N, C-alpha and C positions, 0 to 999 in steps of 0.2 A: 565516469559515471554520468548518467542522465537522470533527471528528476521530473516527475509528472504528478499532476493532481487532476483526478477525473471523478465525476459523480455519475454513478450508474443509475439509470432510470428503470423503474419497474421490477427491481430485484429486492429481495429480503424485506419486503414490507412488514412481515410478521416479526422481524427482529429489531425494528426501530426506524423504518423509513428508508429513503434512498441513500445508500452509503457513499461517502467520499473516500476514494482510495488515494493515498499518498505513497508514491513509489520511488525507490532508488533502483535504477536498472544498470547492470554492468554492460560491457561491450558485446557480450554474447546474447544480450536481450533478456537475461534472467533477472528477476528481482533479488536484490541483496537485502533490502529492508522494505517493509510495507506497514502502513497504518491504515486501518479502515475505521472511519468514525461515522456514526449514525446521528441523525437529528435529535433523537431522544437521549443522547449522552452515552450510549454503548460505544465502546472502543475496543478493538483488538489490534495487536501489532505482532510482527514477526521479523526475525533476522536470521542470519545463518547459524546462530546458536539456539534459537527457538523457532524452528521451521514450521511447526504445526501444533494444533491443539484441537479441542472438541468443536471449535467454531470455524476453523479453516486452516489454511496453510500458505506459506510463501510461494507465490506463483513462479513458474518457469516459462520461458518463451513468451514473455510479455510483449516484447518488440521482436517480431520474427519477419523481417523483410518489409515491414510496414512503418518504418520510422517516420515517414512523411505524414501518415495518418495521426501520429502522436504529437506532432509539432504544436497544435493549438493548446495542448494540455501541459506543455513544458513549464516548469517553474525553476527558480534558482536553487542552488544547493542551500543557501542561507535560509530560504523559506522552509525547505524540507527540514533542515536541522532544528529550526525553532520549534516545529511541530514535534519532532522526534524527542527533543529534550523533555517534553511533557508526557509523551505516550510510548516510550520505548518499552519492550517486554520486560517483565520481571525476571530475575535470575531464578529459574526453577527447572526442574526436570519434568518431562511429560510422563 
């Protein structure tokens, strides 16, 4: 698994500012887990048991032949897990 943290500029301004995406990505380049947090406190999260909701979905093909581009955004598993402990999805059905 690979782990990344990236803030997207100029998106979702109406939902709380520029979101930061925390991603766990498998060897195929697909996200296994994701947290999206916004400066105003809104947070959504997804995993393989909770892949989508009204606000978004777990992305596929996150890293598709462009692993080098993602290198500056790499974080450790520990950093991701600390964030995940606080913001994992609730056990619910969509």
